[in-house]
N, C-alpha and C positions, 0 to 999 in steps of 0.2 A: 378484477382487482379493485377493492374498495379504497385502498390507500396505496400510495406509491412512496416507498422508502428506498433510500440509497445507503449502503454501508461502505464507509471509507476506513482504511487502515494505514494510510500513508499521508501524503500531502493533501489529499482530499479532505482530511479531518480539519485542517486549519485554512484551507484554500479551496472550498468546494466549487466556486465558479458558477453556481446556479442559485436562483432564489429558493428558499425553503420556509416552511411554516413552523417547523419544530426541529430542534437538534437535541439528541440525547446520546449518552454513552451506551454502548451495546456490546454484546459478545456474540461471535459466531463460533460454533463448535464444528470440529472436523477440519479446520484450516488454521494456519499459523502465519504470522508476518515473517518474511524471510528476505534476505538479500540473495535472491535466487535467479535474477535476470541479468544477463550480460548487457552492458550499455556500451555501445561503440560510437555514440554521438554526444549525448548530453553529459555523461559522467565518465567517458572513456573514449578510446579511439580503436580502430580495427587492430592496431599493433599492440595496444595496451588497454584492453577492455576493463571497464569498471563494473560495479554491481549496483543494481537498484532493487527496490522493494517489489515483492510479489506476494500474493496470498497463495500459499502452497498447502498441500494436504498434510493433515496431522495436527493434533492438539486443539487449541482454541486461540482466539485472538480478540482482544478488546480494541474497540475503535469507536467511531462516531456514526450515528445513524441520522439521516435527514429525511423528514417527511415533506414531500413536495405537494404544493397545492394542485388541485385537480386541473385547473387551466394551464398549468406549467409543465405537465408530464411530458408532452411531446418535445418541448424545447429542452428540458433537462436531459432526456435520454439522447437527443441528437447531440447536445454538447458533450455528454459523457462519452459517446461513441467516437466523436472527433478527438477527444483528449486521450482516451484509453486504448483505442483500437488502431493506432497508427501503424504498428508493425504486426498486429494480430498475435502478439505474444500473450495477450490476455483473452480469456473466454468470458463472455458476459453470462452471468448465472443469476438465478433467483434462488436465494437461500433463506432458511429460517434463521432469525436472530432473536436474541433476548435482550430487551432494553433493561437498563439498570433498575427501573421501577417495577420489573417483573413482567411487563407486557411482552408477548411473543408476536412477532410480525414477520412478514416476508420482505426481503429487500434485494434490490439489484446490487451486485458487486462484481468485481473483476478478478478472476482467479487465473493464475499462471497456467498456460498450456504446456504441459510437460513434454509434448512432442515437438515443440517449436525449437528452432536452432538457437534461440537466445536463452533457453532454459539452462541455467548453470547448475542446478541441483542443490542438494543440501551440502553444507560444509561446516566444519568446526570454526570456532571463533578465530583462531590463529590464521587459518587459511583465508577466511574472508577478509580479515584485517590486512593480510599481505597483499591481496589483490587490490583492495580499496586504497591502500597506502600509495601505490604506484600509478594510480589512474587519475586522469583529468580529461574533461571534454568541453564542449561548447558552453555548458552551464556552470563550469567551474570544477574544482577539485572534488574527487569522489569522497574524500574524508569529510569535507564540509557538508556534503549531503547527509552523511551518517550523523555527524555532530548535530546538525540542524534538526534532523528527525528525532533524535534522542531528547534534545532540548524541548521541542514542541510537545512530545509525549509527556515529559515531566511537567510541563506547564498545565496540562489538562489532567494530570493525576494518573497517567497510565504508565505502568512499568513493563518493560520488555527486557528481561534479564539477558537473553542472548544478544540482543542488539546493544544493550549497555556494555556487555562484555567486549563486543567488537570495538566500541568507542573507547573503552579503557585500554585495549591493546593498541589502538591507534595513538592514543595520547602518551603511551609509555615510551 
């Protein structure tokens, strides 16, 4: 691999946690951003689980791509594995992405494992909002997580109509 890229679709976009040489908006095809992971610690409890982001099959997803310097590859992947693979609900994948300037590169990203017990599956806006509305965990209320994500996406010019719909339903 000549270059090492990382694709982020959630908090990694505004809080990568590793040094990088270049950041660019990008799109991955065949996956979509989704509230598809049960959270029983950070945004929910075992009695009232919340929902957090995963990259699930279908559609496409705009996010941020980070090019990591050659000497930083090992540290970056070690950090990402500590951050993303805590419960193994994500699978580490190398996927083709398209940068907004047209370049096509391969990037490491973390895709939800549909066979994992934390996989919540696809749901409509109202069902997702109903779950999020009643959940809170160690990192705070689940609705704050959704509002924060939508706000950060808007700040960097990314629209996610489904997630925005969940936020509108929560605010109603």
